[in-house]
C-alpha positions, 0 to 999 in steps of 0.5 A, a space after each residue: 854442100 855449098 852447091 846445094 840449092 837453098 831455094 827455087 828447087 824443081 819441087 818448089 817451082 812446081 808448087 809455086 806455079 800451081 799456087 800462082 795459077 790459083 790466084 794465091 800470092 806469097 813470099 819466097 825464102 823469107 823469115 816468118 818471124 825475125 827471131 827465127 833462124 830458118 827461112 820458109 820456102 813459101 810464106 803467106 803472111 796474112 793467113 799466117 801459113 808457112 810452107 816448107 818443101 823438104 827434100 827426101 835426103 836432107 830431111 830424112 823422108 821415111 819413104 825415100 831417105 837413105 844414109 850414104 854408105 861412106 861416113 855413115 855416123 857423121 851423116 846420121 848425126 847431120 840428118 838427125 840434127 836437121 830433123 830436130 831443127 825442123 821439129 823445133 821450127 814447127 813448134 816455135 811457129 805453132 806457138 806463135 800462131 802460125 800454121 806450118 805445112 811440110 811438103 815432101 819433094 816427091 809429093 804431087 804438086 797439085 795435091 800439095 797445092 790443094 793442101 796449101 790452098 785449103 790452109 790459106 783460104 780456110 784461115 782467111 775471114 770471109 767478107 760477109 
């Protein structure tokens, strides 16, 4: 598991390219709040939007998540703990005033960028 990429995965890069092309600037692989254990994949600090690009296997996608045949019970517990951690992170950030967006790795990058852009631009104050 040490070889599993923590950042710069193909789905992350595709979404980041799309966001950058739209003129959005963001931070990558940072903690939105110092006390939070986890790090966001894409962070818009001023708009207070945290984006996580979740892998179908590791985060138990309802459409594509599967359990390995070997050592099933261990994997079931491991993946359930990951999902619990995700929900805890979501609720903690929401309580602190952050908007959390979760994107599955199989989602279309343009559609994901549309959702993210709406959250970021919708959260900013208009200059007039």
